[in-house]
C-alpha positions as CSV (number, residue, x, y, z in Angstrom):
1,X,6.7,-52.7,-185.4
2,X,3.1,-51.7,-185.2
3,X,2.0,-55.4,-185.2
4,X,4.4,-56.2,-182.4
5,X,3.1,-53.3,-180.2
6,X,-0.5,-54.3,-180.9
7,X,0.2,-57.9,-180.0
8,X,2.1,-56.9,-176.8
9,X,-0.7,-54.6,-175.7
10,X,-3.3,-57.3,-176.4
11,X,-1.3,-59.8,-174.4
12,X,-1.1,-57.4,-171.4
13,X,-4.8,-56.6,-171.5
14,X,-5.7,-60.3,-171.8
15,X,-3.4,-61.3,-168.9
16,X,-4.7,-58.5,-166.7
17,X,-8.3,-59.6,-167.3
18,X,-7.7,-63.3,-166.8
19,X,-5.7,-62.8,-163.6
20,X,-8.4,-60.9,-161.8
21,X,-9.4,-62.0,-158.3
22,X,-12.2,-64.5,-158.2
23,X,-14.9,-63.7,-155.6
24,X,-15.1,-66.4,-152.9
25,X,-18.8,-66.8,-152.4
26,X,-18.6,-70.2,-150.6
27,X,-20.0,-68.5,-147.4
28,X,-23.1,-67.5,-149.5
29,X,-23.9,-71.0,-150.4
30,X,-27.0,-72.4,-148.7
31,X,-27.3,-76.2,-148.3
32,X,-28.1,-79.3,-146.2
33,X,-25.7,-82.2,-146.6
34,X,-25.3,-85.5,-144.7
35,X,-24.0,-89.0,-144.9
36,X,-26.5,-91.7,-144.2
37,X,-25.3,-95.3,-144.4
38,X,-22.3,-94.1,-146.4
39,X,-24.5,-92.4,-149.0
40,X,-24.2,-88.6,-149.3
41,X,-27.4,-86.5,-149.5
42,X,-27.1,-82.9,-150.7
43,X,-29.8,-80.3,-150.9
44,X,-29.4,-76.7,-152.2
45,X,-31.2,-73.6,-150.9
46,X,-33.1,-74.8,-147.9
47,X,-35.8,-72.6,-146.4
48,X,-35.7,-71.6,-142.7
49,X,-38.6,-70.2,-140.8
50,X,-38.6,-69.0,-137.2
51,X,-42.0,-69.1,-135.7
52,X,-42.3,-66.5,-132.9
53,X,-44.2,-67.5,-129.7
54,X,-47.9,-66.7,-129.5
55,X,-49.0,-66.0,-125.9
56,X,-52.5,-64.6,-126.9
57,X,-54.3,-67.9,-127.4
58,X,-55.1,-71.0,-125.3
59,X,-52.7,-73.3,-127.1
60,X,-49.7,-74.1,-124.9
61,X,-47.8,-75.7,-127.8
62,X,-47.1,-72.4,-129.5
63,X,-45.8,-70.5,-126.4
64,X,-42.2,-71.0,-127.4
65,X,-40.1,-70.1,-130.5
66,X,-39.7,-72.8,-133.1
67,X,-37.3,-73.0,-136.1
68,X,-38.0,-75.2,-139.1
69,X,-35.5,-75.8,-141.8
70,X,-36.7,-77.7,-144.9
71,X,-34.7,-78.9,-147.9
72,X,-35.3,-81.1,-150.8
73,X,-32.5,-83.1,-152.6
74,X,-32.1,-83.5,-156.3
75,X,-33.7,-87.0,-156.1
76,X,-36.8,-85.7,-154.1
77,X,-35.6,-86.7,-150.6
78,X,-37.1,-84.2,-148.0
79,X,-35.0,-83.2,-145.0
80,X,-36.6,-81.2,-142.2
81,X,-35.2,-79.9,-138.9
82,X,-37.3,-78.6,-136.1
83,X,-35.7,-76.8,-133.2
84,X,-37.2,-75.1,-130.1
85,X,-35.8,-72.6,-127.7
86,X,-37.0,-71.5,-124.3
87,X,-37.0,-67.9,-125.5
88,X,-36.1,-65.7,-128.4
89,X,-33.5,-65.3,-129.8
90,X,-32.1,-68.7,-130.9
91,X,-28.5,-68.9,-129.8
92,X,-25.5,-71.0,-130.9
93,X,-25.4,-74.3,-129.0
94,X,-26.4,-78.0,-128.9
95,X,-30.1,-78.9,-129.4
96,X,-30.5,-82.6,-128.5
97,X,-33.3,-84.6,-130.0
98,X,-34.3,-86.0,-126.6
99,X,-35.7,-82.6,-125.7
100,X,-39.3,-82.2,-126.9
101,X,-39.5,-80.1,-130.0
102,X,-36.0,-80.8,-131.4
103,X,-36.3,-83.3,-134.2
104,X,-35.0,-84.3,-137.6
105,X,-37.2,-86.0,-140.2
106,X,-36.0,-87.4,-143.5
107,X,-38.4,-88.7,-146.2
108,X,-36.3,-90.9,-148.5
109,X,-37.7,-91.1,-152.0
110,X,-36.1,-94.2,-153.6
111,X,-36.7,-97.8,-154.6
112,X,-37.8,-98.5,-151.0
113,X,-39.3,-95.2,-149.7
114,X,-39.0,-94.7,-146.0
115,X,-39.3,-91.9,-143.4
116,X,-36.6,-91.6,-140.7
117,X,-36.9,-89.6,-137.5
118,X,-34.7,-88.7,-134.6
119,X,-37.6,-88.7,-132.2
120,X,-36.6,-90.7,-129.1
121,X,-33.0,-90.8,-130.1
122,X,-30.6,-90.4,-127.2
123,X,-27.6,-89.6,-129.4
124,X,-28.9,-87.3,-132.1
125,X,-27.7,-83.7,-131.8
126,X,-28.3,-80.6,-133.9
127,X,-25.7,-77.9,-133.2
128,X,-26.1,-74.2,-134.2
129,X,-22.7,-72.8,-134.8
130,X,-23.7,-69.4,-136.1
131,X,-26.9,-67.5,-136.2
132,X,-27.9,-63.9,-137.0
133,X,-31.0,-62.1,-138.1
134,X,-31.0,-63.6,-141.6
135,X,-29.2,-66.9,-141.6
136,X,-28.3,-70.0,-139.5
137,X,-25.6,-72.6,-139.9
138,X,-24.6,-75.7,-138.0
139,X,-24.0,-79.4,-137.9
140,X,-25.8,-82.6,-136.9
141,X,-25.2,-86.3,-136.3
142,X,-26.7,-89.3,-134.5
143,X,-29.1,-92.2,-135.0
144,X,-32.4,-92.2,-136.9
145,X,-35.1,-94.8,-136.8
146,X,-37.7,-95.7,-139.4
147,X,-41.2,-94.5,-138.3
148,X,-42.7,-97.7,-139.8
149,X,-40.3,-99.9,-137.8
150,X,-38.6,-101.3,-140.9
151,X,-34.9,-102.0,-140.5
152,X,-32.7,-101.1,-137.7
153,X,-31.3,-97.8,-136.6
154,X,-29.4,-95.7,-139.2
155,X,-26.5,-93.5,-138.5
156,X,-26.2,-89.9,-139.8
157,X,-22.6,-88.5,-140.0
158,X,-21.0,-85.3,-141.2
159,X,-24.3,-83.4,-141.3
160,X,-24.1,-79.7,-142.0
161,X,-26.5,-77.0,-143.0
162,X,-26.6,-73.3,-143.8
163,X,-30.0,-71.6,-144.5
164,X,-31.6,-68.2,-144.9
165,X,-34.2,-67.6,-142.1
166,X,-37.3,-65.5,-141.9
167,X,-39.4,-64.8,-138.8
168,X,-43.2,-65.2,-138.8
169,X,-45.9,-65.4,-136.1
170,X,-47.6,-68.6,-135.2
């Protein structure tokens, strides 16, 4: 009888431990992902920096807030977003690449390295869906071109990002 009670108690303890709730930390995950020419690129833990405007010098290029998000994939591809806003704080919304200061740059590290940019693209959009004091998340899609003029336009689909941000002065 003692063996039966011990086995039953052990089974109850084992089941209560194994049926515990798993913590859903998917909202904590930081990433940049995109589909470029039907190939998926994924980068973990991108860095986001918000540069505050600097009105104290003669340089008009730093008189507006600028956000840069940089990520590197497992294969060494570097993905960089640059967004500008008319004033602080950055707000959720669409940031088209046709507006000066909004840009995406991808440096592909492969058999044929290339650098793709959204500069001058009429259909490339970065959308901030959520932003607070410490993080930003959103989506992006559109057409990129090679800065060396090699090949035709390349389409980005299903782009998404979530990054931790810090604020620094320019």
